[in-house]
N, C-alpha and C positions, 0 to 999 in steps of 0.2 A: 455569828459563826458562819463562815463561808460554806456554801453548799453547791452541789452540781447535780444535774439530772442526766441519767443515761437512758436513752430510748432505743429499745430493740424491736425491730419490725420483722415479722414473717407474714406470709399470706394468711395464716390461720389466727395469729394473735399479735397484740401489741403489749409490750411489757415496759414499765417505767420503774426505775430505781432512783430513790433520793439518797445521795451520798453526802456525808458530813465527815471531814477529816479521814476520808478513805474507808469509812464504815457505812454499811447499808442501814438506813433508818426507816425507810418505807418502801413498800412494793405495791404497784398497781398493775393489774392484769385485765385486759379486755379481749375477749375472743370474738371472732367474726360470726361464730355460730350463736353467740348469746351476748349481744351488746347490752350494757346497762341501760335502764329506761328512766332513771331519775331525771326530772326536769322536762320529760316529754309531756306534751299536751294532747289529750284525746277527747273526742266526742263519744261519750259512752251512754249506756242505758242502765237505769236502776232496775235490778232484777229482784231485789228483796230489801225490805225495810224492817229493822228489828228494833221496835220501841224499847224493849227491855234493856238492850245494850246501847241505845241511842246511837245506832250506826246503821249503815246500809252497805250492800254489796252491789258493785257496779261492773257490768261487762264492758271491758275496753278492748276486747279482742285477744286477750292473753289466754294461756292454758287454764289459769285459775281466775275467778272473779276477784276484783280488787276491793279493798276495804276503805270505807269513808266514815269517819266519826263526826258527830255533830259539831265538835269543837273545831273541825277543819273546814266547816262550811262557812263561806264568807257571807255576812249579812251587813247591811248598811245600818250602823249604829248611830248615825248623825241625828236621827229623829228621837233617840232616847228610848225606843221601844224595848220591852223586855225580851230576852232570848226565847225562842220558841222551841218545842220539842221537835225531833227530827221527823216524826210522822206528820207534822203540820207543814214541813218545808218540802219534803220529797214524797213522791208516790211511785209505786212500781210501774215500770214501763216508760217512765219519764226520761227524756234525753237530757244529758247533762255534760257540760264542758268541765273537765277535771285535769289536774296535773299530778304527776307522780312525785310523792315525797320520799318514798323508800322503795327500793327494788324488792321483788319477791325474795324471801329468805326462808330456806327450808320448806316447811309445809304451809307457810303463811303467804297470802297473796300480797300484791303491791299495796302500799298505803297511799291514799289520795288526799287532795285538797281541792277546793274550788277557788281558793285565793291564788290567782295567777301571778307568777313572777318570772321574769326573764332576765338572766344574768348577762351583763355586758362586761367589758374589760374594767371599766371604772365604776359603773353603776349597776344596780338591780332595779328593773322596772316593775312597779306594782300596778297592775292593770286597773283594779277597782278602787284603790285608795288615792288620796291626794296628799298623803303624808310624805314629808321629807325626813328620812332617818339617816343616821350616821353610824358607821361600824363601831362596835364597842372597842375595837383595837386602837381606835384613835382616841387617846385618853385626854389630851390637852383640851380643856374646855374652850379656850379662845379659838383654837384651830377648828373645833367642831362647829362653833357658831359661825365662823367666817365661811367655812365650806357650805353650811346650810344656806347662808345668805346668797352665795354664788349660784348654787343650784336653783334656788327659788327665782333668781333673776333670769337664769337661762331657760328654765322650764316652768313658765307660768301655769297656774292651776287650771285656767280655762282651756288649756290644750288637752287636759285629761291625764289621769294616772299620777302616781307618785314615784319616788325614787329612794333608794337606800345607797348611800355613798360607801364604796369599798375603800380599803386602806390606801390603794394606789391613787385614789382620787385627790388626795392631799397635795401631791406634787404635780398634778395635771394642770395644763393651761385651760383657759376658757374655751379655746377652739377644740381641744380634745374632749372636754366635757360636752360641748355642744354636739360634736360628731357622734358621741355615744348616745346622747338623748335622741337624736334624729334616727340613728340606726335602730334603737330599741322600739321606738314608736312606729317606725315603718314596718318592723317585723310583726308587731302586735296587730297592725292593720291587715297584714297579709293573712295572719291566723284567723281573724274574724271573717275575712272574705272567704277563706277556705271552708270555714265551718258552715257557711250558708248552703253549700252544695255537697256537704259530706254525707256519706252513707254510714249509718251507725252500725257497729262501732268502727271508728276510723281515727288514725293518728293524724293530728293537725300540725304538730311541730315536734321535731326531735332535737335534743341537745347536741352539743358538739361531741366529736370523737375524743377518746382518751387523750391523745397527744395534743389536741387543740385545747382541751380543758386544762392540761398541765400548764401550757403557756398562759392561759387566761387567769387561772385560779392559784397556781402554786408558785410560779416564778415571781420572786420578790427582789428587793434591792440587795439581799444577801446572796443571790444566785450568781455564781461566777461564770458558769457556762451550761449549755444544754447540748449534749453529744448525741448525735443521731447516726445509726449505722446503715441507713438506706438512702441512696442518692435520690431516688424518686420522691420519697417522703420528706427528705431534707428540702428539696425544691418546693414541695407543696407547703410545708410549714414556713419556709422563708417567705413565700408569697402571702400566706395567711397573716403572718406577723407584720409584714410590711404594710398591709392594708388596715389591720385592726390595732396593732400594738407595735409601732416602729421601734420603740426603745428596747424591745426584746430581740429584734432581728440580729443585732450585733452579737448576741450571746450564743447563737446557733452555730454548731460545728459539725461538719460531716466526718465521721470516722471512716478511714480507708484502710486500716490495718488488716492483716491477714488473720490474726487471732480474733475469735468472737469477742465482741465488746463486753458481754457479761462475764466471760471467762477471765478476761484481762483484769477486771476489777474485783474478781472474787464473788460476784453476785450469785452465780449458779450454786456455789457451795453454801452461801447464806440461805438460799431457797430450800435446799435440802435440810439444813439445820432447823429452819423454821417449821418444817413439817414433822420434825422428830418430837417425841414425847419428852425427852430429856435434854436439858440445856446445861452444859458444863460451864462453871465459873472459873476465872483465872486462878483463884485461890485454891481450887481443889474441891470446893463445894459444887452443888448442882441444884437445878430446879426441875420439877416434874409438872408438866402441863396436862390437864385432863379436861377436854372440851365436851360438854354434854348439851342436850337440847335446851336446858334451863339456865345453865351457868357454866363458867370456867373456873376450875380450881387450880391453884399454883402452890406446890409444896416446896419449901426450902429445906435443904439438907446440907450438913457440913461436909459430908463425903470424906475425902482424904485429907482435909485441912485440919491440922491439929494446933495451929498457932504457935507463938513463941513465948507468950507470957502466962496467961491463965485461961481457964475455960470460958469465963464471961467475955473476955476480950476476943476470943476465937469466934464466939457466937455473934458478938456485935459486928465484927468485921465482915463476917459472912452475910449477915442481914443487910449491911450497908451495900455490899456489892450486889446482893440479890435485888435490892430496891432499884438500882441503876439498870440491871438486866431486865427486870420485869417491865419497866416503863418502855424500854426499847422493843421488847418482844410483843407487847400489846400493839404497838404501831406496825411492827413487821408482820405479825400474823393477822392483823386487823381484827382482833378479838373485841366483841361487843356484848352488851347486856350486863348481867350480874357477874362480877369477878371476885373470887375469894382468895386472898393470899395468906397462906399459913406460914408465917415466919417462925424461926426457931424461938422457943420461949425465952424471954428476957425478964429478969427480976428488976433490973435497974430502970427506973422511970426515965432517967435522962437518956439512956440508950434507946428506949422506945421512941421518945420524942425526936431524937436525932435521925432514926431510921425513917420515921414518918415525914420529917422535913425533907430528907433526901429524896424520898419517893415523890413527894409533891413537887419538888424542884425539877426532877427529871420529867415529870408529866406535863410541865409547862411547855415542853417542846412539841406536845401532841396537838395536831390541828383539830382533832375531834374532842368534843367536850367530855371530860372525865370528872366524876365526883368521888371523893375519897372520904371515908369515915375513919374515926379514931379506932384504936385497938379495942376489940370486944373483950369481955371477961374471959373468953377462951383463947385470947391471944391472936385472933384473926383480924385481918384488915379487909373491910368490905368496900368494894368499888363498883361504880357503874360507868360504863363507857358507851356513848351513843352508838347504836348499831345503824350504820349507813349503807353497808353492802355486805356481801357474803365474806366470811373469813377466808384467809388464804387456803386453809385445809379444805374448806367446802368447795372452793373454786377448782383446786387441783386434784382432789382425791374423792373417793367414794367409799361406802362401807365395804369391808372385806367380805367377799362372797363365801369364804370358808367359815368365818366366825360371826357373820352378820353384824359386824360392828361392835361385838362384845369386847374384842381385844384378847379373847382367850378361846381355846377349843377344848373339848372334852378329851381326856386321856384315852389312849387305846384300850386300857383296861376297863374304863367306864363304858366305852362303846361295846366291848365284849359282853359285859353284863347286861346291857340293854338288848343285845341280840339274843342272849339266852332267854330273857323274859319274853321277847317277841316270839321266839320259836315255840315257847310253851303256849302262848295265846293262840298262835296259828294252829298248833296241833289240836287244841280243844275245839276250834271252830271248823276246821277243814280236814277232810280225810285225804291224805296224799301218800304216795309210795315212798317219796323221798323229799327232803327239804334241802335246797341249795342256798348257801349264804354267799352273796356277792359283797365284798367289802374291800377297803383299802389294804394294800400289802402289809402294813404294820399291824393291822388288826388280825389279819389272817395268820401272820407269823406268831402272834401272841397265842392264838388258838392252837397252833401246832406245837407250841412249846409249853409255857407255864400254865395255860388254861386248857390244855388238852384233856386232862382228867375231868374237868367240869363239863366240857362238851360231850365227852363219852358218857358221863352219868346222865345227862339230859337225854341223849339219844336212847339209852336203855330205858329211861323213864317213859318216853313217849312211844317207844317200840318201833321207831322208824330211823333209817340212816340219815345222817346230816353230812353233806359234803360242803367243801369250801372252795371258793374261786377268788383269787386276788384280781382286783380291777385297778390298774395303775391310774386311771382317770378319776377315781373316787377321792373325795376329801376324807380326812380321818374320821369325821362324824357320819359320813354317808354310807349307807348299806341298804341292801334289798334282800328279801327272802323269796325265793322262787319255789312254787309247789310243783314237783315233778310227778 
């Protein structure tokens, strides 16, 4: 399926949209104030070792200490020695070279590894291993063995390090492979040299910027063009591609139109839709997305779709369309972790199998690993999607200051009753001549209208006058009681 990338530049952020048949499939956003750190290499210091969790916390100079599990610590297994517990490998205060596997997400620090790998255009360099691996996407066994033999001849073991061949390596010439090998080994030598004079904690190597990673990692033989709306960055990317990936250079286009690039292709509208809780389906049905700390739930509803034959047929068609939409929304919103999809209940086992098949088919387009389980006894489909970076909502949004992320606020009447109880508590604790209530206008209006009798009764009970003052800057739940 032909695809194209749209790259929008501003001084504050870079945004990339992957389009297929005119429809947005993926969104990537990187802001100058908070660059992603996956792939960066640091010289850090172990600040705490937790034998019970077989993990350690490492200071690499970020706001939160990063997390290192014993399974991510590289050890030389060629001797056949048994794995050791983490307390035998690391000690507090120890300096350690580490690489970031996952960006900090939510309240969790970055995930680290001591297995160093540096990605090139065709190969991934493994600093400590001598293994030659082949991407799983290269399925033909003869091609795999032929490519492995070529790399072994171009990168003899005695020169150090191993390599994993990426999918683009299949069609690369020996000269291109040799150039990638030379570039990656030279880069690793520079990192080692930098580590000798580093002041802990210090970054030794940072991965490419978003737009460069798109050219390196995402552009494939299916890519028709890469459209860039900045002349300066178009020139930079052209120079970058000419040096490292000449076959990509011809795909780059500079957009010079007056209408913003993302507006022209409807990307801005898709971003707004991807932040909404509700996603409408063409049939009239809709999906409801609820993202929490632990998981994301997706509820499928028929909505206004009544079908033309029977109720079972209506449900089946809605669920089929929902399966297609869910797969796309997972990519678009970059949702990760545990995902629960509540499809409309189906009695027909063939219908269930067809919906699951459709979901799995659409998920094959996902670059991120997704695992899908069968329907549970409750009719739910459980999925896990590898969490590689913050979701779109977490990048672009923050918890509502009014509802603190609950998605709801107390009614004005509920706040009125809270104020009445608080007035009673204040009157029992403090002696005042008068109590003044500062609250949102809607709360004050309710006190002056429907709840005026309740306020008068309380005033008589405590024997003190109660006055009201509307504060337009207050949220509906916010109030203060001033002792006069």
